[in-house]
Biopython code that builds the backbone (N, CA, C, O; Angstrom):
import numpy as np
from Bio.PDB.StructureBuilder import StructureBuilder

atoms = [
    (1, "MET", "N", (-1.259, 52.146, -17.501)),
    (1, "MET", "CA", (-1.484, 52.272, -16.070)),
    (1, "MET", "C", (-0.111, 52.432, -15.412)),
    (1, "MET", "O", (0.680, 51.489, -15.404)),
    (2, "GLN", "N", (0.173, 53.587, -14.873)),
    (2, "GLN", "CA", (1.480, 53.871, -14.299)),
    (2, "GLN", "C", (1.507, 53.771, -12.776)),
    (2, "GLN", "O", (2.578, 53.609, -12.191)),
    (3, "ASP", "N", (0.367, 53.862, -12.138)),
    (3, "ASP", "CA", (0.293, 53.858, -10.682)),
    (3, "ASP", "C", (0.525, 52.440, -10.157)),
    (3, "ASP", "O", (-0.317, 51.564, -10.354)),
    (4, "PRO", "N", (1.687, 52.202, -9.476)),
    (4, "PRO", "CA", (1.991, 50.842, -9.022)),
    (4, "PRO", "C", (0.990, 50.310, -7.998)),
    (4, "PRO", "O", (0.716, 49.110, -7.980)),
    (5, "VAL", "N", (0.447, 51.162, -7.159)),
    (5, "VAL", "CA", (-0.543, 50.715, -6.173)),
    (5, "VAL", "C", (-1.807, 50.256, -6.896)),
    (5, "VAL", "O", (-2.389, 49.225, -6.559)),
    (6, "ARG", "N", (-2.216, 51.023, -7.876)),
    (6, "ARG", "CA", (-3.418, 50.664, -8.649)),
    (6, "ARG", "C", (-3.177, 49.378, -9.448)),
    (6, "ARG", "O", (-4.071, 48.539, -9.554)),
    (7, "MET", "N", (-1.988, 49.225, -10.001)),
    (7, "MET", "CA", (-1.662, 48.015, -10.757)),
    (7, "MET", "C", (-1.751, 46.775, -9.865)),
    (7, "MET", "O", (-2.311, 45.757, -10.274)),
    (8, "ARG", "N", (-1.211, 46.856, -8.669)),
    (8, "ARG", "CA", (-1.279, 45.719, -7.735)),
    (8, "ARG", "C", (-2.734, 45.444, -7.352)),
    (8, "ARG", "O", (-3.133, 44.289, -7.209)),
    (9, "ALA", "N", (-3.524, 46.507, -7.187)),
    (9, "ALA", "CA", (-4.940, 46.326, -6.858)),
    (9, "ALA", "C", (-5.658, 45.609, -8.002)),
    (9, "ALA", "O", (-6.490, 44.733, -7.766)),
    (10, "VAL", "N", (-5.339, 45.978, -9.217)),
    (10, "VAL", "CA", (-5.948, 45.326, -10.388)),
    (10, "VAL", "C", (-5.526, 43.864, -10.438)),
    (10, "VAL", "O", (-6.341, 42.992, -10.736)),
    (11, "GLU", "N", (-4.257, 43.593, -10.149)),
    (11, "GLU", "CA", (-3.798, 42.205, -10.158)),
    (11, "GLU", "C", (-4.509, 41.389, -9.075)),
    (11, "GLU", "O", (-4.940, 40.265, -9.334)),
    (12, "ARG", "N", (-4.633, 41.929, -7.891)),
    (12, "ARG", "CA", (-5.326, 41.211, -6.808)),
    (12, "ARG", "C", (-6.791, 40.967, -7.173)),
    (12, "ARG", "O", (-7.324, 39.883, -6.936)),
    (13, "GLU", "N", (-7.428, 41.970, -7.745)),
    (13, "GLU", "CA", (-8.823, 41.819, -8.159)),
    (13, "GLU", "C", (-8.943, 40.746, -9.248)),
    (13, "GLU", "O", (-9.879, 39.946, -9.239)),
    (14, "THR", "N", (-8.004, 40.737, -10.170)),
    (14, "THR", "CA", (-8.005, 39.731, -11.223)),
    (14, "THR", "C", (-7.817, 38.339, -10.634)),
    (14, "THR", "O", (-8.497, 37.395, -11.036)),
    (15, "GLN", "N", (-6.898, 38.209, -9.686)),
    (15, "GLN", "CA", (-6.690, 36.925, -9.015)),
    (15, "GLN", "C", (-7.978, 36.454, -8.345)),
    (15, "GLN", "O", (-8.334, 35.280, -8.446)),
    (16, "GLN", "N", (-8.670, 37.349, -7.672)),
    (16, "GLN", "CA", (-9.910, 36.989, -6.987)),
    (16, "GLN", "C", (-10.982, 36.549, -7.972)),
    (16, "GLN", "O", (-11.692, 35.572, -7.733)),
    (17, "LYS", "N", (-11.097, 37.275, -9.083)),
    (17, "LYS", "CA", (-12.110, 36.919, -10.085)),
    (17, "LYS", "C", (-11.781, 35.584, -10.748)),
    (17, "LYS", "O", (-12.673, 34.778, -11.013)),
    (18, "VAL", "N", (-10.506, 35.356, -11.011)),
    (18, "VAL", "CA", (-10.098, 34.073, -11.578)),
    (18, "VAL", "C", (-10.422, 32.956, -10.597)),
    (18, "VAL", "O", (-10.940, 31.912, -10.993)),
    (19, "ASN", "N", (-10.123, 33.166, -9.330)),
    (19, "ASN", "CA", (-10.403, 32.164, -8.316)),
    (19, "ASN", "C", (-11.887, 31.830, -8.255)),
    (19, "ASN", "O", (-12.266, 30.663, -8.157)),
    (20, "LYS", "N", (-12.712, 32.849, -8.313)),
    (20, "LYS", "CA", (-14.165, 32.645, -8.283)),
    (20, "LYS", "C", (-14.625, 31.873, -9.526)),
    (20, "LYS", "O", (-15.461, 30.975, -9.421)),
    (21, "ALA", "N", (-14.090, 32.215, -10.690)),
    (21, "ALA", "CA", (-14.439, 31.512, -11.924)),
    (21, "ALA", "C", (-13.982, 30.055, -11.859)),
    (21, "ALA", "O", (-14.708, 29.161, -12.295)),
    (22, "LEU", "N", (-12.799, 29.808, -11.324)),
    (22, "LEU", "CA", (-12.288, 28.446, -11.212)),
    (22, "LEU", "C", (-13.186, 27.605, -10.300)),
    (22, "LEU", "O", (-13.451, 26.438, -10.585)),
    (23, "SER", "N", (-13.646, 28.204, -9.211)),
    (23, "SER", "CA", (-14.552, 27.488, -8.302)),
    (23, "SER", "C", (-15.857, 27.126, -9.011)),
    (23, "SER", "O", (-16.363, 26.015, -8.855)),
    (24, "ALA", "N", (-16.391, 28.049, -9.779)),
    (24, "ALA", "CA", (-17.631, 27.790, -10.518)),
    (24, "ALA", "C", (-17.422, 26.681, -11.551)),
    (24, "ALA", "O", (-18.304, 25.847, -11.759)),
    (25, "ILE", "N", (-16.268, 26.674, -12.187)),
    (25, "ILE", "CA", (-15.957, 25.625, -13.167)),
    (25, "ILE", "C", (-15.863, 24.271, -12.478)),
    (25, "ILE", "O", (-16.353, 23.269, -12.999)),
    (26, "GLU", "N", (-15.237, 24.241, -11.312)),
    (26, "GLU", "CA", (-15.127, 22.978, -10.573)),
    (26, "GLU", "C", (-16.505, 22.417, -10.241)),
    (26, "GLU", "O", (-16.721, 21.209, -10.346)),
    (27, "VAL", "N", (-17.433, 23.272, -9.847)),
    (27, "VAL", "CA", (-18.801, 22.845, -9.548)),
    (27, "VAL", "C", (-19.473, 22.314, -10.820)),
    (27, "VAL", "O", (-20.106, 21.259, -10.799)),
    (28, "ALA", "N", (-19.332, 23.044, -11.913)),
    (28, "ALA", "CA", (-19.955, 22.623, -13.180)),
    (28, "ALA", "C", (-19.406, 21.275, -13.643)),
    (28, "ALA", "O", (-20.163, 20.415, -14.095)),
    (29, "ILE", "N", (-18.097, 21.092, -13.531)),
    (29, "ILE", "CA", (-17.494, 19.823, -13.948)),
    (29, "ILE", "C", (-17.979, 18.685, -13.052)),
    (29, "ILE", "O", (-18.291, 17.601, -13.545)),
    (30, "ALA", "N", (-18.045, 18.919, -11.754)),
    (30, "ALA", "CA", (-18.525, 17.886, -10.832)),
    (30, "ALA", "C", (-19.971, 17.510, -11.148)),
    (30, "ALA", "O", (-20.324, 16.330, -11.135)),
    (31, "GLN", "N", (-20.801, 18.501, -11.429)),
    (31, "GLN", "CA", (-22.194, 18.221, -11.774)),
    (31, "GLN", "C", (-22.273, 17.420, -13.074)),
    (31, "GLN", "O", (-23.058, 16.479, -13.189)),
    (32, "TRP", "N", (-21.459, 17.802, -14.037)),
    (32, "TRP", "CA", (-21.420, 17.108, -15.318)),
    (32, "TRP", "C", (-21.006, 15.647, -15.124)),
    (32, "TRP", "O", (-21.602, 14.738, -15.702)),
    (33, "GLU", "N", (-19.985, 15.440, -14.307)),
    (33, "GLU", "CA", (-19.502, 14.077, -14.097)),
    (33, "GLU", "C", (-20.548, 13.198, -13.420)),
    (33, "GLU", "O", (-20.546, 11.981, -13.606)),
    (34, "ASN", "N", (-21.433, 13.795, -12.642)),
    (34, "ASN", "CA", (-22.488, 13.041, -11.965)),
    (34, "ASN", "C", (-23.765, 12.907, -12.793)),
    (34, "ASN", "O", (-24.692, 12.206, -12.389)),
    (35, "ASP", "N", (-23.819, 13.565, -13.934)),
    (35, "ASP", "CA", (-25.017, 13.521, -14.785)),
    (35, "ASP", "C", (-24.999, 12.238, -15.629)),
    (35, "ASP", "O", (-24.061, 12.016, -16.395)),
    (36, "PRO", "N", (-26.012, 11.411, -15.493)),
    (36, "PRO", "CA", (-26.023, 10.157, -16.260)),
    (36, "PRO", "C", (-26.306, 10.370, -17.756)),
    (36, "PRO", "O", (-25.995, 9.500, -18.569)),
    (37, "GLU", "N", (-26.885, 11.503, -18.120)),
    (37, "GLU", "CA", (-27.233, 11.756, -19.520)),
    (37, "GLU", "C", (-26.282, 12.793, -20.114)),
    (37, "GLU", "O", (-26.576, 13.989, -20.132)),
    (38, "LYS", "N", (-25.168, 12.324, -20.587)),
    (38, "LYS", "CA", (-24.150, 13.221, -21.153)),
    (38, "LYS", "C", (-24.289, 13.282, -22.673)),
    (38, "LYS", "O", (-24.366, 12.252, -23.344)),
    (39, "THR", "N", (-24.319, 14.500, -23.204)),
    (39, "THR", "CA", (-24.360, 14.662, -24.656)),
    (39, "THR", "C", (-22.948, 14.950, -25.169)),
    (39, "THR", "O", (-22.085, 15.412, -24.423)),
    (40, "GLU", "N", (-22.734, 14.675, -26.429)),
    (40, "GLU", "CA", (-21.424, 14.921, -27.041)),
    (40, "GLU", "C", (-21.091, 16.418, -27.037)),
    (40, "GLU", "O", (-19.951, 16.815, -26.793)),
    (41, "GLU", "N", (-22.110, 17.237, -27.312)),
    (41, "GLU", "CA", (-21.910, 18.688, -27.314)),
    (41, "GLU", "C", (-21.435, 19.178, -25.943)),
    (41, "GLU", "O", (-20.506, 19.980, -25.849)),
    (42, "MET", "N", (-22.077, 18.691, -24.894)),
    (42, "MET", "CA", (-21.675, 19.099, -23.547)),
    (42, "MET", "C", (-20.308, 18.521, -23.184)),
    (42, "MET", "O", (-19.547, 19.151, -22.450)),
    (43, "ALA", "N", (-19.996, 17.349, -23.681)),
    (43, "ALA", "CA", (-18.682, 16.753, -23.416)),
    (43, "ALA", "C", (-17.588, 17.659, -23.983)),
    (43, "ALA", "O", (-16.557, 17.868, -23.344)),
    (44, "GLU", "N", (-17.814, 18.189, -25.171)),
    (44, "GLU", "CA", (-16.841, 19.106, -25.785)),
    (44, "GLU", "C", (-16.713, 20.383, -24.960)),
    (44, "GLU", "O", (-15.604, 20.879, -24.757)),
    (45, "ARG", "N", (-17.819, 20.911, -24.491)),
    (45, "ARG", "CA", (-17.787, 22.117, -23.655)),
    (45, "ARG", "C", (-17.051, 21.865, -22.346)),
    (45, "ARG", "O", (-16.281, 22.707, -21.883)),
    (46, "MET", "N", (-17.292, 20.706, -21.758)),
    (46, "MET", "CA", (-16.629, 20.375, -20.495)),
    (46, "MET", "C", (-15.120, 20.250, -20.697)),
    (46, "MET", "O", (-14.334, 20.641, -19.833)),
    (47, "GLU", "N", (-14.728, 19.707, -21.836)),
    (47, "GLU", "CA", (-13.300, 19.588, -22.117)),
    (47, "GLU", "C", (-12.664, 20.976, -22.253)),
    (47, "GLU", "O", (-11.547, 21.197, -21.786)),
    (48, "LYS", "N", (-13.370, 21.898, -22.886)),
    (48, "LYS", "CA", (-12.872, 23.278, -22.980)),
    (48, "LYS", "C", (-12.788, 23.915, -21.595)),
    (48, "LYS", "O", (-11.839, 24.640, -21.298)),
    (49, "LEU", "N", (-13.782, 23.644, -20.751)),
    (49, "LEU", "CA", (-13.745, 24.182, -19.386)),
    (49, "LEU", "C", (-12.568, 23.604, -18.602)),
    (49, "LEU", "O", (-11.921, 24.316, -17.833)),
    (50, "ARG", "N", (-12.296, 22.333, -18.793)),
    (50, "ARG", "CA", (-11.144, 21.721, -18.110)),
    (50, "ARG", "C", (-9.846, 22.377, -18.558)),
    (50, "ARG", "O", (-8.956, 22.637, -17.748)),
    (51, "THR", "N", (-9.750, 22.639, -19.851)),
    (51, "THR", "CA", (-8.553, 23.297, -20.379)),
    (51, "THR", "C", (-8.430, 24.704, -19.804)),
    (51, "THR", "O", (-7.360, 25.107, -19.349)),
    (52, "PHE", "N", (-9.530, 25.442, -19.829)),
    (52, "PHE", "CA", (-9.574, 26.785, -19.245)),
    (52, "PHE", "C", (-9.124, 26.717, -17.786)),
    (52, "PHE", "O", (-8.273, 27.495, -17.356)),
    (53, "HIS", "N", (-9.691, 25.795, -17.041)),
    (53, "HIS", "CA", (-9.379, 25.647, -15.617)),
    (53, "HIS", "C", (-7.888, 25.402, -15.419)),
    (53, "HIS", "O", (-7.264, 26.019, -14.556)),
    (54, "HIS", "N", (-7.327, 24.515, -16.205)),
    (54, "HIS", "CA", (-5.909, 24.184, -16.079)),
    (54, "HIS", "C", (-5.014, 25.418, -16.263)),
    (54, "HIS", "O", (-4.181, 25.719, -15.407)),
    (55, "TYR", "N", (-5.189, 26.117, -17.369)),
    (55, "TYR", "CA", (-4.305, 27.239, -17.678)),
    (55, "TYR", "C", (-4.533, 28.441, -16.763)),
    (55, "TYR", "O", (-3.579, 29.119, -16.381)),
    (56, "PHE", "N", (-5.773, 28.704, -16.415)),
    (56, "PHE", "CA", (-6.031, 29.842, -15.538)),
    (56, "PHE", "C", (-5.617, 29.531, -14.095)),
    (56, "PHE", "O", (-5.246, 30.440, -13.351)),
    (57, "SER", "N", (-5.676, 28.267, -13.700)),
    (57, "SER", "CA", (-5.159, 27.879, -12.374)),
    (57, "SER", "C", (-3.652, 28.106, -12.317)),
    (57, "SER", "O", (-3.121, 28.618, -11.331)),
    (58, "GLN", "N", (-2.981, 27.717, -13.388)),
    (58, "GLN", "CA", (-1.531, 27.939, -13.441)),
    (58, "GLN", "C", (-1.217, 29.434, -13.350)),
    (58, "GLN", "O", (-0.315, 29.838, -12.617)),
    (59, "TRP", "N", (-1.963, 30.251, -14.093)),
    (59, "TRP", "CA", (-1.713, 31.694, -14.048)),
    (59, "TRP", "C", (-1.965, 32.222, -12.641)),
    (59, "TRP", "O", (-1.164, 33.001, -12.124)),
    (60, "GLU", "N", (-3.053, 31.815, -12.022)),
    (60, "GLU", "CA", (-3.377, 32.313, -10.690)),
    (60, "GLU", "C", (-2.258, 31.978, -9.701)),
    (60, "GLU", "O", (-1.808, 32.850, -8.957)),
    (61, "ARG", "N", (-1.810, 30.724, -9.689)),
    (61, "ARG", "CA", (-0.737, 30.338, -8.765)),
    (61, "ARG", "C", (0.533, 31.128, -9.030)),
    (61, "ARG", "O", (1.161, 31.636, -8.101)),
    (62, "MET", "N", (0.913, 31.230, -10.312)),
    (62, "MET", "CA", (2.119, 31.968, -10.678)),
    (62, "MET", "C", (1.995, 33.423, -10.249)),
    (62, "MET", "O", (2.941, 33.995, -9.708)),
    (63, "SER", "N", (0.858, 34.011, -10.482)),
    (63, "SER", "CA", (0.646, 35.420, -10.165)),
    (63, "SER", "C", (0.785, 35.672, -8.665)),
    (63, "SER", "O", (1.427, 36.635, -8.245)),
    (64, "ILE", "N", (0.185, 34.809, -7.873)),
    (64, "ILE", "CA", (0.250, 34.978, -6.418)),
    (64, "ILE", "C", (1.687, 34.842, -5.921)),
    (64, "ILE", "O", (2.155, 35.659, -5.128)),
    (65, "VAL", "N", (2.376, 33.815, -6.387)),
    (65, "VAL", "CA", (3.758, 33.588, -5.944)),
    (65, "VAL", "C", (4.667, 34.714, -6.426)),
    (65, "VAL", "O", (5.427, 35.286, -5.646)),
    (66, "GLU", "N", (4.584, 35.022, -7.700)),
    (66, "GLU", "CA", (5.458, 36.047, -8.277)),
    (66, "GLU", "C", (5.196, 37.431, -7.690)),
    (66, "GLU", "O", (6.127, 38.224, -7.546)),
    (67, "ALA", "N", (3.947, 37.733, -7.351)),
    (67, "ALA", "CA", (3.627, 39.043, -6.782)),
    (67, "ALA", "C", (4.320, 39.242, -5.442)),
    (67, "ALA", "O", (4.681, 40.364, -5.086)),
    (68, "SER", "N", (4.505, 38.152, -4.698)),
    (68, "SER", "CA", (5.187, 38.282, -3.406)),
    (68, "SER", "C", (6.703, 38.419, -3.590)),
    (68, "SER", "O", (7.382, 38.994, -2.739)),
    (69, "ILE", "N", (7.229, 37.895, -4.689)),
    (69, "ILE", "CA", (8.669, 37.957, -4.945)),
    (69, "ILE", "C", (9.034, 39.217, -5.732)),
    (69, "ILE", "O", (10.041, 39.866, -5.450)),
    (70, "HIS", "N", (8.206, 39.551, -6.718)),
    (70, "HIS", "CA", (8.468, 40.678, -7.626)),
    (70, "HIS", "C", (7.256, 41.613, -7.676)),
    (70, "HIS", "O", (6.482, 41.565, -8.632)),
    (71, "PRO", "N", (7.084, 42.458, -6.663)),
    (71, "PRO", "CA", (5.919, 43.350, -6.640)),
    (71, "PRO", "C", (6.101, 44.633, -7.454)),
    (71, "PRO", "O", (5.222, 45.496, -7.453)),
    (72, "ASP", "N", (7.220, 44.762, -8.138)),
    (72, "ASP", "CA", (7.495, 45.997, -8.884)),
    (72, "ASP", "C", (6.515, 46.170, -10.044)),
    (72, "ASP", "O", (5.946, 45.194, -10.533)),
    (73, "PRO", "N", (6.322, 47.409, -10.478)),
    (73, "PRO", "CA", (5.332, 47.693, -11.538)),
    (73, "PRO", "C", (5.594, 46.939, -12.844)),
    (73, "PRO", "O", (4.649, 46.493, -13.496)),
    (74, "GLU", "N", (6.846, 46.795, -13.229)),
    (74, "GLU", "CA", (7.144, 46.108, -14.489)),
    (74, "GLU", "C", (6.718, 44.642, -14.421)),
    (74, "GLU", "O", (6.133, 44.115, -15.368)),
    (75, "SER", "N", (7.014, 43.986, -13.291)),
    (75, "SER", "CA", (6.624, 42.582, -13.131)),
    (75, "SER", "C", (5.113, 42.443, -13.061)),
    (75, "SER", "O", (4.538, 41.532, -13.658)),
    (76, "THR", "N", (4.469, 43.351, -12.329)),
    (76, "THR", "CA", (3.007, 43.322, -12.233)),
    (76, "THR", "C", (2.388, 43.490, -13.612)),
    (76, "THR", "O", (1.458, 42.771, -13.976)),
    (77, "SER", "N", (2.904, 44.435, -14.367)),
    (77, "SER", "CA", (2.419, 44.664, -15.725)),
    (77, "SER", "C", (2.604, 43.421, -16.584)),
    (77, "SER", "O", (1.728, 43.077, -17.378)),
    (78, "GLY", "N", (3.722, 42.756, -16.432)),
    (78, "GLY", "CA", (3.980, 41.535, -17.194)),
    (78, "GLY", "C", (2.996, 40.426, -16.855)),
    (78, "GLY", "O", (2.520, 39.719, -17.743)),
    (79, "ARG", "N", (2.692, 40.273, -15.565)),
    (79, "ARG", "CA", (1.730, 39.239, -15.165)),
    (79, "ARG", "C", (0.339, 39.551, -15.704)),
    (79, "ARG", "O", (-0.375, 38.655, -16.155)),
    (80, "LEU", "N", (-0.038, 40.822, -15.654)),
    (80, "LEU", "CA", (-1.351, 41.208, -16.195)),
    (80, "LEU", "C", (-1.391, 41.012, -17.706)),
    (80, "LEU", "O", (-2.417, 40.613, -18.258)),
    (81, "ALA", "N", (-0.274, 41.292, -18.373)),
    (81, "ALA", "CA", (-0.201, 41.072, -19.820)),
    (81, "ALA", "C", (-0.325, 39.582, -20.137)),
    (81, "ALA", "O", (-0.954, 39.211, -21.128)),
    (82, "GLN", "N", (0.270, 38.729, -19.303)),
    (82, "GLN", "CA", (0.131, 37.285, -19.493)),
    (82, "GLN", "C", (-1.334, 36.866, -19.352)),
    (82, "GLN", "O", (-1.818, 36.016, -20.100)),
    (83, "PHE", "N", (-2.023, 37.460, -18.404)),
    (83, "PHE", "CA", (-3.439, 37.156, -18.216)),
    (83, "PHE", "C", (-4.239, 37.537, -19.460)),
    (83, "PHE", "O", (-5.070, 36.762, -19.933)),
    (84, "VAL", "N", (-3.989, 38.716, -19.976)),
    (84, "VAL", "CA", (-4.700, 39.176, -21.176)),
    (84, "VAL", "C", (-4.406, 38.239, -22.352)),
    (84, "VAL", "O", (-5.312, 37.882, -23.106)),
    (85, "SER", "N", (-3.150, 37.846, -22.504)),
    (85, "SER", "CA", (-2.791, 36.915, -23.585)),
    (85, "SER", "C", (-3.497, 35.583, -23.422)),
    (85, "SER", "O", (-3.962, 34.994, -24.398)),
    (86, "LEU", "N", (-3.576, 35.111, -22.189)),
    (86, "LEU", "CA", (-4.268, 33.863, -21.906)),
    (86, "LEU", "C", (-5.754, 33.980, -22.257)),
    (86, "LEU", "O", (-6.334, 33.061, -22.834)),
    (87, "CYS", "N", (-6.354, 35.096, -21.910)),
    (87, "CYS", "CA", (-7.761, 35.331, -22.259)),
    (87, "CYS", "C", (-7.942, 35.337, -23.772)),
    (87, "CYS", "O", (-8.883, 34.730, -24.282)),
    (88, "ASP", "N", (-7.058, 36.011, -24.494)),
    (88, "ASP", "CA", (-7.137, 36.055, -25.957)),
    (88, "ASP", "C", (-6.988, 34.656, -26.553)),
    (88, "ASP", "O", (-7.727, 34.274, -27.459)),
    (89, "GLU", "N", (-6.027, 33.905, -26.034)),
    (89, "GLU", "CA", (-5.788, 32.555, -26.532)),
    (89, "GLU", "C", (-6.999, 31.661, -26.270)),
    (89, "GLU", "O", (-7.411, 30.898, -27.143)),
    (90, "PHE", "N", (-7.564, 31.756, -25.077)),
    (90, "PHE", "CA", (-8.727, 30.932, -24.759)),
    (90, "PHE", "C", (-9.917, 31.318, -25.632)),
    (90, "PHE", "O", (-10.688, 30.456, -26.053)),
    (91, "GLN", "N", (-10.061, 32.594, -25.897)),
    (91, "GLN", "CA", (-11.163, 33.034, -26.754)),
    (91, "GLN", "C", (-11.022, 32.442, -28.157)),
    (91, "GLN", "O", (-12.009, 32.003, -28.748)),
    (92, "ARG", "N", (-9.803, 32.429, -28.687)),
    (92, "ARG", "CA", (-9.573, 31.817, -30.005)),
    (92, "ARG", "C", (-9.827, 30.316, -29.952)),
    (92, "ARG", "O", (-10.454, 29.754, -30.850)),
    (93, "PHE", "N", (-9.341, 29.674, -28.900)),
    (93, "PHE", "CA", (-9.506, 28.232, -28.726)),
    (93, "PHE", "C", (-10.975, 27.857, -28.626)),
    (93, "PHE", "O", (-11.397, 26.826, -29.150)),
    (94, "SER", "N", (-11.742, 28.683, -27.961)),
    (94, "SER", "CA", (-13.158, 28.415, -27.728)),
    (94, "SER", "C", (-14.030, 28.807, -28.905)),
    (94, "SER", "O", (-15.215, 28.476, -28.947)),
    (95, "GLY", "N", (-13.451, 29.503, -29.849)),
    (95, "GLY", "CA", (-14.243, 29.959, -30.976)),
    (95, "GLY", "C", (-15.083, 31.171, -30.629)),
    (95, "GLY", "O", (-16.090, 31.448, -31.280)),
    (96, "GLY", "N", (-14.654, 31.907, -29.579)),
    (96, "GLY", "CA", (-15.395, 33.095, -29.152)),
    (96, "GLY", "C", (-15.185, 34.247, -30.111)),
    (96, "GLY", "O", (-14.351, 34.187, -31.014)),
    (97, "HIS", "N", (-15.955, 35.292, -29.897)),
    (97, "HIS", "CA", (-15.891, 36.463, -30.769)),
    (97, "HIS", "C", (-14.977, 37.507, -30.180)),
    (97, "HIS", "O", (-14.794, 38.571, -30.771)),
]
sb = StructureBuilder()
sb.init_structure("model")
sb.init_model(0)
sb.init_chain("A")
sb.init_seg("    ")
for serial, (resi, resn, name, xyz) in enumerate(atoms, 1):
    if name == "N":
        sb.init_residue(resn, " ", resi, " ")
    sb.init_atom(name, np.array(xyz, "f"), 0.0, 1.0, " ", f" {name:<3s}", serial, name[0])
structure = sb.get_structure()
C-alpha cells in the first residue's frame, strides 16, 4: 500500500475497530465477573480476553499518539505491521487457526 492517505485511513479504521472490540470485551468481562456460576473453561477464556484487551489497548493508545507525532507513510506502515504481528501472536496464544 503506497498511498499515504489510504494508509492513514486504514490505520484510523483499524483503531476504530480495535476500540469497538475492546468495548465489547469490557462488557463480556463485566458480565462474567457478575456471573455466580463460573466454569473453569470460561475462566480460561476470560483470562485470554483480558490479555487480548491489555495488549490491544496498548497498541491502540500507541497508534493514536504516534499517528499525531509521526504521520508519515513509513511510520504508519510500521504501526500497521505491529498490529498484524499482535494479531498473529494472539492467534498463536489463543490456539487459533
